[in-house]
PDB file of N, CA, C and O in Angstrom:
ATOM      1  N   MET A   1       0.950  -1.030   0.178  1.00  0.00           N
ATOM      2  CA  MET A   1       0.381  -0.101  -0.279  1.00  0.00           C
ATOM      3  C   MET A   1       0.535   0.778  -0.102  1.00  0.00           C
ATOM      4  O   MET A   1       0.859   0.898   1.079  1.00  0.00           O
ATOM      5  N   LYS A   2       0.495   2.326  -0.967  1.00  0.00           N
ATOM      6  CA  LYS A   2       1.468   3.529  -0.351  1.00  0.00           C
ATOM      7  C   LYS A   2       0.130   5.005  -0.838  1.00  0.00           C
ATOM      8  O   LYS A   2      -0.864   5.269  -1.514  1.00  0.00           O
ATOM      9  N   VAL A   3       0.893   5.411  -0.091  1.00  0.00           N
ATOM     10  CA  VAL A   3       0.026   7.005   0.170  1.00  0.00           C
ATOM     11  C   VAL A   3       1.602   7.777  -0.391  1.00  0.00           C
ATOM     12  O   VAL A   3       2.770   7.510  -0.111  1.00  0.00           O
ATOM     13  N   GLY A   4       0.864   9.027  -1.468  1.00  0.00           N
ATOM     14  CA  GLY A   4       1.099  10.236  -1.328  1.00  0.00           C
ATOM     15  C   GLY A   4       0.858  11.148  -1.492  1.00  0.00           C
ATOM     16  O   GLY A   4      -0.329  11.243  -1.803  1.00  0.00           O
ATOM     17  N   LYS A   5       1.617  12.486  -1.451  1.00  0.00           N
ATOM     18  CA  LYS A   5       0.600  13.761  -1.799  1.00  0.00           C
ATOM     19  C   LYS A   5       1.299  14.607  -3.046  1.00  0.00           C
ATOM     20  O   LYS A   5       2.527  14.690  -3.013  1.00  0.00           O
ATOM     21  N   ILE A   6       0.912  14.952  -3.646  1.00  0.00           N
ATOM     22  CA  ILE A   6       0.788  15.229  -5.187  1.00  0.00           C
ATOM     23  C   ILE A   6       0.339  16.387  -5.300  1.00  0.00           C
ATOM     24  O   ILE A   6      -0.864  16.449  -5.555  1.00  0.00           O
ATOM     25  N   LYS A   7       1.120  17.733  -5.158  1.00  0.00           N
ATOM     26  CA  LYS A   7       0.308  19.497  -5.647  1.00  0.00           C
ATOM     27  C   LYS A   7      -1.481  18.764  -4.115  1.00  0.00           C
ATOM     28  O   LYS A   7      -2.613  18.577  -4.561  1.00  0.00           O
ATOM     29  N   LYS A   8      -1.337  18.671  -3.459  1.00  0.00           N
ATOM     30  CA  LYS A   8      -2.028  18.889  -2.465  1.00  0.00           C
ATOM     31  C   LYS A   8      -3.583  17.692  -2.688  1.00  0.00           C
ATOM     32  O   LYS A   8      -4.745  17.728  -2.282  1.00  0.00           O
ATOM     33  N   ILE A   9      -2.760  16.719  -3.559  1.00  0.00           N
ATOM     34  CA  ILE A   9      -3.479  15.554  -4.410  1.00  0.00           C
ATOM     35  C   ILE A   9      -3.276  14.785  -3.485  1.00  0.00           C
ATOM     36  O   ILE A   9      -2.217  14.175  -3.630  1.00  0.00           O
ATOM     37  N   THR A  10      -4.035  14.441  -2.238  1.00  0.00           N
ATOM     38  CA  THR A  10      -3.383  12.688  -1.317  1.00  0.00           C
ATOM     39  C   THR A  10      -3.931  12.312  -2.866  1.00  0.00           C
ATOM     40  O   THR A  10      -4.833  12.923  -3.440  1.00  0.00           O
ATOM     41  N   MET A  11      -3.080  11.016  -3.481  1.00  0.00           N
ATOM     42  CA  MET A  11      -3.739   9.346  -4.332  1.00  0.00           C
ATOM     43  C   MET A  11      -2.984   8.479  -3.274  1.00  0.00           C
ATOM     44  O   MET A  11      -2.082   8.536  -2.438  1.00  0.00           O
ATOM     45  N   TYR A  12      -4.528   7.082  -4.196  1.00  0.00           N
ATOM     46  CA  TYR A  12      -3.579   6.413  -3.015  1.00  0.00           C
ATOM     47  C   TYR A  12      -3.435   4.973  -3.765  1.00  0.00           C
ATOM     48  O   TYR A  12      -4.205   4.795  -4.709  1.00  0.00           O
ATOM     49  N   SER A  13      -2.382   3.765  -3.386  1.00  0.00           N
ATOM     50  CA  SER A  13      -2.905   2.360  -4.750  1.00  0.00           C
ATOM     51  C   SER A  13      -2.713   1.620  -3.657  1.00  0.00           C
ATOM     52  O   SER A  13      -2.313   1.959  -2.544  1.00  0.00           O
ATOM     53  N   MET A  14      -3.117   0.313  -4.179  1.00  0.00           N
ATOM     54  CA  MET A  14      -3.906  -0.507  -2.824  1.00  0.00           C
ATOM     55  C   MET A  14      -3.115  -1.947  -3.861  1.00  0.00           C
ATOM     56  O   MET A  14      -3.351  -1.888  -5.068  1.00  0.00           O
ATOM     57  N   ASP A  15      -2.053  -3.393  -3.256  1.00  0.00           N
ATOM     58  CA  ASP A  15      -2.192  -4.313  -3.690  1.00  0.00           C
ATOM     59  C   ASP A  15      -2.644  -5.374  -3.121  1.00  0.00           C
ATOM     60  O   ASP A  15      -2.111  -6.202  -2.383  1.00  0.00           O
ATOM     61  N   LEU A  16      -4.313  -5.200  -3.795  1.00  0.00           N
ATOM     62  CA  LEU A  16      -5.544  -6.607  -3.375  1.00  0.00           C
ATOM     63  C   LEU A  16      -4.854  -8.040  -2.942  1.00  0.00           C
ATOM     64  O   LEU A  16      -5.413  -9.049  -2.513  1.00  0.00           O
ATOM     65  N   ASP A  17      -3.428  -7.793  -3.202  1.00  0.00           N
ATOM     66  CA  ASP A  17      -3.537  -9.649  -2.868  1.00  0.00           C
ATOM     67  C   ASP A  17      -2.483  -9.461  -1.396  1.00  0.00           C
ATOM     68  O   ASP A  17      -1.816 -10.313  -0.808  1.00  0.00           O
ATOM     69  N   GLU A  18      -2.699  -7.719  -1.065  1.00  0.00           N
ATOM     70  CA  GLU A  18      -1.684  -7.872   0.162  1.00  0.00           C
ATOM     71  C   GLU A  18      -3.067  -7.366   1.607  1.00  0.00           C
ATOM     72  O   GLU A  18      -2.938  -7.280   2.828  1.00  0.00           O
ATOM     73  N   VAL A  19      -3.979  -7.193   0.920  1.00  0.00           N
ATOM     74  CA  VAL A  19      -4.909  -6.944   1.733  1.00  0.00           C
ATOM     75  C   VAL A  19      -5.718  -8.626   2.275  1.00  0.00           C
ATOM     76  O   VAL A  19      -6.056  -9.589   1.587  1.00  0.00           O
ATOM     77  N   THR A  20      -5.797  -8.403   3.685  1.00  0.00           N
ATOM     78  CA  THR A  20      -6.718  -9.770   4.339  1.00  0.00           C
ATOM     79  C   THR A  20      -7.748  -9.633   4.206  1.00  0.00           C
ATOM     80  O   THR A  20      -7.982  -8.483   3.836  1.00  0.00           O
ATOM     81  N   SER A  21      -9.412 -10.792   4.410  1.00  0.00           N
ATOM     82  CA  SER A  21     -10.135 -10.476   4.288  1.00  0.00           C
ATOM     83  C   SER A  21     -11.293  -9.659   5.034  1.00  0.00           C
ATOM     84  O   SER A  21     -12.350  -9.135   4.680  1.00  0.00           O
ATOM     85  N   GLU A  22     -10.350  -9.848   6.650  1.00  0.00           N
ATOM     86  CA  GLU A  22     -11.245  -8.235   6.685  1.00  0.00           C
ATOM     87  C   GLU A  22     -11.187  -7.419   6.661  1.00  0.00           C
ATOM     88  O   GLU A  22     -12.316  -6.935   6.739  1.00  0.00           O
ATOM     89  N   GLU A  23     -10.295  -6.553   6.571  1.00  0.00           N
ATOM     90  CA  GLU A  23      -9.516  -5.599   5.657  1.00  0.00           C
ATOM     91  C   GLU A  23     -10.758  -5.037   4.399  1.00  0.00           C
ATOM     92  O   GLU A  23     -11.182  -3.891   4.245  1.00  0.00           O
ATOM     93  N   LYS A  24     -11.126  -6.315   3.611  1.00  0.00           N
ATOM     94  CA  LYS A  24     -11.283  -6.136   2.354  1.00  0.00           C
ATOM     95  C   LYS A  24     -13.234  -6.085   2.999  1.00  0.00           C
ATOM     96  O   LYS A  24     -14.029  -5.277   2.518  1.00  0.00           O
ATOM     97  N   LYS A  25     -13.581  -6.965   3.955  1.00  0.00           N
ATOM     98  CA  LYS A  25     -14.645  -6.792   4.296  1.00  0.00           C
ATOM     99  C   LYS A  25     -15.004  -4.997   5.100  1.00  0.00           C
ATOM    100  O   LYS A  25     -16.057  -4.368   4.992  1.00  0.00           O
ATOM    101  N   MET A  26     -14.113  -4.694   5.636  1.00  0.00           N
ATOM    102  CA  MET A  26     -14.162  -3.171   5.570  1.00  0.00           C
ATOM    103  C   MET A  26     -14.065  -1.589   4.269  1.00  0.00           C
ATOM    104  O   MET A  26     -14.347  -0.391   4.310  1.00  0.00           O
ATOM    105  N   ILE A  27     -13.605  -2.380   3.452  1.00  0.00           N
ATOM    106  CA  ILE A  27     -13.536  -1.213   2.573  1.00  0.00           C
ATOM    107  C   ILE A  27     -14.986  -1.863   1.982  1.00  0.00           C
ATOM    108  O   ILE A  27     -15.835  -1.148   1.449  1.00  0.00           O
ATOM    109  N   VAL A  28     -15.092  -2.862   2.100  1.00  0.00           N
ATOM    110  CA  VAL A  28     -16.504  -2.682   0.968  1.00  0.00           C
ATOM    111  C   VAL A  28     -17.862  -2.111   1.728  1.00  0.00           C
ATOM    112  O   VAL A  28     -18.830  -1.509   1.263  1.00  0.00           O
ATOM    113  N   ASP A  29     -17.577  -2.505   2.985  1.00  0.00           N
ATOM    114  CA  ASP A  29     -18.761  -1.601   4.640  1.00  0.00           C
ATOM    115  C   ASP A  29     -19.040  -0.508   3.625  1.00  0.00           C
ATOM    116  O   ASP A  29     -20.020  -0.145   2.973  1.00  0.00           O
ATOM    117  N   TYR A  30     -17.523  -0.057   3.785  1.00  0.00           N
ATOM    118  CA  TYR A  30     -17.355   1.708   3.278  1.00  0.00           C
ATOM    119  C   TYR A  30     -17.669   2.247   2.310  1.00  0.00           C
ATOM    120  O   TYR A  30     -17.810   3.459   2.150  1.00  0.00           O
ATOM    121  N   GLY A  31     -17.902   0.890   1.095  1.00  0.00           N
ATOM    122  CA  GLY A  31     -18.167   1.199   0.260  1.00  0.00           C
ATOM    123  C   GLY A  31     -19.790   1.336  -0.747  1.00  0.00           C
ATOM    124  O   GLY A  31     -20.134   1.747  -1.856  1.00  0.00           O
ATOM    125  N   ARG A  32     -20.424   0.699   0.481  1.00  0.00           N
ATOM    126  CA  ARG A  32     -21.310   0.170  -0.014  1.00  0.00           C
ATOM    127  C   ARG A  32     -22.252   1.605   0.622  1.00  0.00           C
ATOM    128  O   ARG A  32     -23.388   1.910   0.261  1.00  0.00           O
ATOM    129  N   GLN A  33     -21.558   2.200   1.461  1.00  0.00           N
ATOM    130  CA  GLN A  33     -22.781   3.808   1.762  1.00  0.00           C
ATOM    131  C   GLN A  33     -22.569   4.927   0.872  1.00  0.00           C
ATOM    132  O   GLN A  33     -22.871   6.096   1.114  1.00  0.00           O
ATOM    133  N   VAL A  34     -22.008   4.465  -0.210  1.00  0.00           N
ATOM    134  CA  VAL A  34     -22.413   5.251  -1.490  1.00  0.00           C
ATOM    135  C   VAL A  34     -22.651   4.652  -2.473  1.00  0.00           C
ATOM    136  O   VAL A  34     -22.171   3.562  -2.783  1.00  0.00           O
ATOM    137  N   ILE A  35     -23.817   5.621  -3.391  1.00  0.00           N
ATOM    138  CA  ILE A  35     -24.998   5.697  -4.265  1.00  0.00           C
ATOM    139  C   ILE A  35     -24.499   4.344  -5.377  1.00  0.00           C
ATOM    140  O   ILE A  35     -24.835   3.160  -5.395  1.00  0.00           O
ATOM    141  N   THR A  36     -23.714   5.013  -6.105  1.00  0.00           N
ATOM    142  CA  THR A  36     -23.277   3.864  -6.647  1.00  0.00           C
ATOM    143  C   THR A  36     -22.934   3.165  -6.566  1.00  0.00           C
ATOM    144  O   THR A  36     -21.816   3.304  -6.069  1.00  0.00           O
ATOM    145  N   ASP A  37     -23.292   1.710  -6.862  1.00  0.00           N
ATOM    146  CA  ASP A  37     -22.761   0.316  -7.386  1.00  0.00           C
ATOM    147  C   ASP A  37     -21.481   0.006  -7.779  1.00  0.00           C
ATOM    148  O   ASP A  37     -20.762  -0.898  -7.352  1.00  0.00           O
ATOM    149  N   ASP A  38     -21.179   1.094  -8.904  1.00  0.00           N
ATOM    150  CA  ASP A  38     -20.504   0.598  -9.645  1.00  0.00           C
ATOM    151  C   ASP A  38     -19.210   0.782  -9.346  1.00  0.00           C
ATOM    152  O   ASP A  38     -18.512  -0.185  -9.651  1.00  0.00           O
ATOM    153  N   GLN A  39     -18.407   2.064  -8.650  1.00  0.00           N
ATOM    154  CA  GLN A  39     -17.726   2.214  -7.547  1.00  0.00           C
ATOM    155  C   GLN A  39     -18.295   1.863  -5.997  1.00  0.00           C
ATOM    156  O   GLN A  39     -17.371   2.193  -5.253  1.00  0.00           O
ATOM    157  N   TYR A  40     -19.017   1.522  -5.467  1.00  0.00           N
ATOM    158  CA  TYR A  40     -18.243   0.743  -3.993  1.00  0.00           C
ATOM    159  C   TYR A  40     -17.216   0.721  -3.772  1.00  0.00           C
ATOM    160  O   TYR A  40     -16.585   1.213  -2.836  1.00  0.00           O
ATOM    161  N   PHE A  41     -16.769  -0.147  -5.036  1.00  0.00           N
ATOM    162  CA  PHE A  41     -15.222  -0.740  -4.017  1.00  0.00           C
ATOM    163  C   PHE A  41     -13.981  -0.323  -3.575  1.00  0.00           C
ATOM    164  O   PHE A  41     -13.189  -0.655  -2.693  1.00  0.00           O
ATOM    165  N   GLU A  42     -14.092   1.003  -4.984  1.00  0.00           N
ATOM    166  CA  GLU A  42     -12.586   2.409  -5.511  1.00  0.00           C
ATOM    167  C   GLU A  42     -12.861   3.026  -4.011  1.00  0.00           C
ATOM    168  O   GLU A  42     -12.125   3.070  -3.026  1.00  0.00           O
ATOM    169  N   ILE A  43     -14.197   3.481  -4.220  1.00  0.00           N
ATOM    170  CA  ILE A  43     -14.402   4.337  -3.449  1.00  0.00           C
ATOM    171  C   ILE A  43     -14.584   4.067  -1.382  1.00  0.00           C
ATOM    172  O   ILE A  43     -14.222   4.937  -0.590  1.00  0.00           O
ATOM    173  N   GLY A  44     -14.962   3.232  -1.113  1.00  0.00           N
ATOM    174  CA  GLY A  44     -14.714   2.169  -0.194  1.00  0.00           C
ATOM    175  C   GLY A  44     -13.043   2.046   0.720  1.00  0.00           C
ATOM    176  O   GLY A  44     -12.658   1.933   1.884  1.00  0.00           O
ATOM    177  N   ALA A  45     -12.361   2.167  -0.857  1.00  0.00           N
ATOM    178  CA  ALA A  45     -10.901   1.579  -0.672  1.00  0.00           C
ATOM    179  C   ALA A  45      -9.717   2.654  -0.585  1.00  0.00           C
ATOM    180  O   ALA A  45      -8.603   2.401  -0.127  1.00  0.00           O
ATOM    181  N   VAL A  46     -10.178   4.058  -1.162  1.00  0.00           N
ATOM    182  CA  VAL A  46      -9.845   5.467  -0.594  1.00  0.00           C
ATOM    183  C   VAL A  46     -10.329   5.691   0.636  1.00  0.00           C
ATOM    184  O   VAL A  46      -9.428   6.255   1.257  1.00  0.00           O
ATOM    185  N   LYS A  47     -11.555   5.509   1.526  1.00  0.00           N
ATOM    186  CA  LYS A  47     -12.199   5.637   2.463  1.00  0.00           C
ATOM    187  C   LYS A  47     -11.359   5.022   3.836  1.00  0.00           C
ATOM    188  O   LYS A  47     -10.736   5.458   4.803  1.00  0.00           O
ATOM    189  N   ALA A  48     -11.686   3.992   3.373  1.00  0.00           N
ATOM    190  CA  ALA A  48      -9.951   2.930   4.644  1.00  0.00           C
ATOM    191  C   ALA A  48      -8.867   3.692   4.435  1.00  0.00           C
ATOM    192  O   ALA A  48      -8.316   4.353   5.315  1.00  0.00           O
ATOM    193  N   LEU A  49      -8.454   3.617   3.040  1.00  0.00           N
ATOM    194  CA  LEU A  49      -7.152   4.041   3.428  1.00  0.00           C
ATOM    195  C   LEU A  49      -6.983   5.165   4.183  1.00  0.00           C
ATOM    196  O   LEU A  49      -6.183   5.086   5.114  1.00  0.00           O
ATOM    197  N   GLU A  50      -7.827   6.678   3.902  1.00  0.00           N
ATOM    198  CA  GLU A  50      -7.577   7.754   4.332  1.00  0.00           C
ATOM    199  C   GLU A  50      -7.282   7.238   5.871  1.00  0.00           C
ATOM    200  O   GLU A  50      -6.279   7.670   6.439  1.00  0.00           O
ATOM    201  N   ASN A  51      -8.350   6.114   6.689  1.00  0.00           N
ATOM    202  CA  ASN A  51      -8.533   5.959   7.606  1.00  0.00           C
ATOM    203  C   ASN A  51      -7.395   5.368   8.501  1.00  0.00           C
ATOM    204  O   ASN A  51      -7.252   5.216   9.714  1.00  0.00           O
ATOM    205  N   TYR A  52      -6.784   5.149   7.592  1.00  0.00           N
ATOM    206  CA  TYR A  52      -5.551   4.434   8.420  1.00  0.00           C
ATOM    207  C   TYR A  52      -4.310   4.916   8.507  1.00  0.00           C
ATOM    208  O   TYR A  52      -3.357   4.496   9.163  1.00  0.00           O
ATOM    209  N   VAL A  53      -4.447   6.299   7.426  1.00  0.00           N
ATOM    210  CA  VAL A  53      -3.517   6.963   7.092  1.00  0.00           C
ATOM    211  C   VAL A  53      -3.444   7.807   8.883  1.00  0.00           C
ATOM    212  O   VAL A  53      -2.562   7.995   9.721  1.00  0.00           O
ATOM    213  N   GLU A  54      -4.908   8.105   8.764  1.00  0.00           N
ATOM    214  CA  GLU A  54      -5.368   9.251  10.795  1.00  0.00           C
ATOM    215  C   GLU A  54      -4.708   8.502  11.064  1.00  0.00           C
ATOM    216  O   GLU A  54      -3.499   8.703  10.954  1.00  0.00           O
ATOM    217  N   ILE A  55      -5.226   7.244  11.559  1.00  0.00           N
ATOM    218  CA  ILE A  55      -4.947   6.259  12.657  1.00  0.00           C
ATOM    219  C   ILE A  55      -3.084   5.966  12.516  1.00  0.00           C
ATOM    220  O   ILE A  55      -2.532   5.981  13.616  1.00  0.00           O
ATOM    221  N   GLY A  56      -2.031   5.687  11.162  1.00  0.00           N
ATOM    222  CA  GLY A  56      -0.682   5.772  11.537  1.00  0.00           C
ATOM    223  C   GLY A  56      -0.261   7.497  12.433  1.00  0.00           C
ATOM    224  O   GLY A  56       0.690   7.632  13.202  1.00  0.00           O
ATOM    225  N   LYS A  57      -1.156   8.509  12.090  1.00  0.00           N
ATOM    226  CA  LYS A  57      -0.924  10.264  12.323  1.00  0.00           C
ATOM    227  C   LYS A  57      -1.064   9.983  13.601  1.00  0.00           C
ATOM    228  O   LYS A  57      -0.297  10.581  14.355  1.00  0.00           O
ATOM    229  N   LYS A  58      -1.939   9.132  14.141  1.00  0.00           N
ATOM    230  CA  LYS A  58      -2.309  10.002  15.744  1.00  0.00           C
ATOM    231  C   LYS A  58      -1.398   8.503  16.258  1.00  0.00           C
ATOM    232  O   LYS A  58      -1.291   8.554  17.483  1.00  0.00           O
ATOM    233  N   GLU A  59      -0.746   7.252  15.707  1.00  0.00           N
ATOM    234  CA  GLU A  59       0.379   6.779  16.635  1.00  0.00           C
ATOM    235  C   GLU A  59       1.461   7.120  16.346  1.00  0.00           C
ATOM    236  O   GLU A  59       2.413   6.561  16.891  1.00  0.00           O
ATOM    237  N   LEU A  60       1.560   7.603  15.901  1.00  0.00           N
ATOM    238  CA  LEU A  60       3.022   8.544  15.602  1.00  0.00           C
ATOM    239  C   LEU A  60       3.096   8.962  16.534  1.00  0.00           C
ATOM    240  O   LEU A  60       3.763   8.644  17.519  1.00  0.00           O
ATOM    241  N   LYS A  61       1.868  10.362  16.204  1.00  0.00           N
ATOM    242  CA  LYS A  61       2.020  11.405  17.565  1.00  0.00           C
ATOM    243  C   LYS A  61       2.232  10.032  18.819  1.00  0.00           C
ATOM    244  O   LYS A  61       3.283   9.424  18.622  1.00  0.00           O
ATOM    245  N   ARG A  62       1.498   9.560  19.884  1.00  0.00           N
ATOM    246  CA  ARG A  62       1.564   9.049  20.623  1.00  0.00           C
ATOM    247  C   ARG A  62       3.212   8.430  21.115  1.00  0.00           C
ATOM    248  O   ARG A  62       3.476   8.353  22.315  1.00  0.00           O
ATOM    249  N   LYS A  63       4.201   8.031  20.092  1.00  0.00           N
ATOM    250  CA  LYS A  63       5.156   7.740  20.579  1.00  0.00           C
ATOM    251  C   LYS A  63       6.270   8.453  19.711  1.00  0.00           C
ATOM    252  O   LYS A  63       7.241   7.782  19.361  1.00  0.00           O
ATOM    253  N   ASN A  64       6.176   9.741  19.360  1.00  0.00           N
ATOM    254  CA  ASN A  64       6.418  11.281  20.141  1.00  0.00           C
ATOM    255  C   ASN A  64       6.122  11.118  21.348  1.00  0.00           C
ATOM    256  O   ASN A  64       7.014  10.626  22.039  1.00  0.00           O
ATOM    257  N   LYS A  65       4.670  11.493  22.095  1.00  0.00           N
ATOM    258  CA  LYS A  65       5.178  12.060  22.991  1.00  0.00           C
ATOM    259  C   LYS A  65       5.523  10.474  24.199  1.00  0.00           C
ATOM    260  O   LYS A  65       5.107  10.442  25.357  1.00  0.00           O
ATOM    261  N   ARG A  66       5.951   9.877  23.856  1.00  0.00           N
ATOM    262  CA  ARG A  66       5.920   9.061  24.911  1.00  0.00           C
ATOM    263  C   ARG A  66       8.081   9.487  24.660  1.00  0.00           C
ATOM    264  O   ARG A  66       9.056   9.697  25.381  1.00  0.00           O
ATOM    265  N   LYS A  67       7.896   9.432  23.830  1.00  0.00           N
ATOM    266  CA  LYS A  67       9.359   9.822  23.509  1.00  0.00           C
ATOM    267  C   LYS A  67       9.892  10.484  24.713  1.00  0.00           C
ATOM    268  O   LYS A  67      10.768  10.020  25.443  1.00  0.00           O
ATOM    269  N   ARG A  68       9.216  11.737  24.867  1.00  0.00           N
ATOM    270  CA  ARG A  68      10.106  13.034  25.033  1.00  0.00           C
ATOM    271  C   ARG A  68       9.181  12.794  26.502  1.00  0.00           C
ATOM    272  O   ARG A  68       8.807  13.966  26.540  1.00  0.00           O
ATOM    273  N   ILE A  69       8.764  12.402  27.288  1.00  0.00           N
ATOM    274  CA  ILE A  69       7.802  11.715  28.563  1.00  0.00           C
ATOM    275  C   ILE A  69       9.094  10.927  29.171  1.00  0.00           C
ATOM    276  O   ILE A  69       9.443  11.026  30.347  1.00  0.00           O
ATOM    277  N   SER A  70       9.880   9.970  27.991  1.00  0.00           N
ATOM    278  CA  SER A  70      10.788   8.820  29.131  1.00  0.00           C
ATOM    279  C   SER A  70      11.949  10.209  29.170  1.00  0.00           C
ATOM    280  O   SER A  70      12.850  10.326  30.001  1.00  0.00           O
ATOM    281  N   LYS A  71      11.808  10.659  28.650  1.00  0.00           N
ATOM    282  CA  LYS A  71      13.561  11.678  27.942  1.00  0.00           C
ATOM    283  C   LYS A  71      13.684  12.339  29.729  1.00  0.00           C
ATOM    284  O   LYS A  71      14.680  12.203  30.440  1.00  0.00           O
ATOM    285  N   ARG A  72      12.599  12.929  30.065  1.00  0.00           N
ATOM    286  CA  ARG A  72      12.419  13.768  30.658  1.00  0.00           C
ATOM    287  C   ARG A  72      12.221  13.191  32.041  1.00  0.00           C
ATOM    288  O   ARG A  72      12.178  14.080  32.891  1.00  0.00           O
ATOM    289  N   LEU A  73      12.111  12.177  32.438  1.00  0.00           N
ATOM    290  CA  LEU A  73      12.205  10.956  33.570  1.00  0.00           C
ATOM    291  C   LEU A  73      13.487  10.647  33.427  1.00  0.00           C
ATOM    292  O   LEU A  73      13.811   9.929  34.374  1.00  0.00           O
ATOM    293  N   LEU A  74      14.687  10.905  32.450  1.00  0.00           N
ATOM    294  CA  LEU A  74      16.241  10.338  32.862  1.00  0.00           C
ATOM    295  C   LEU A  74      17.023  11.938  33.462  1.00  0.00           C
ATOM    296  O   LEU A  74      18.188  11.943  33.861  1.00  0.00           O
TER     297      LEU A  74
END
């Protein structure tokens, strides 16, 4: 899975062989919230990837915060 920003447009690409069945179900669930049936998987995949990016950012902030706290204790 690759995530990159080009000119303020976020682009997503995903290798479907690497996606677990649980992730596929989640992607399809996001996609079914969209009206058009033809694009529901693609849009669901983008929504799921956006959530993964947000979760990753939050985890990174937590790690950095832990590092700062541990440095203060030393």
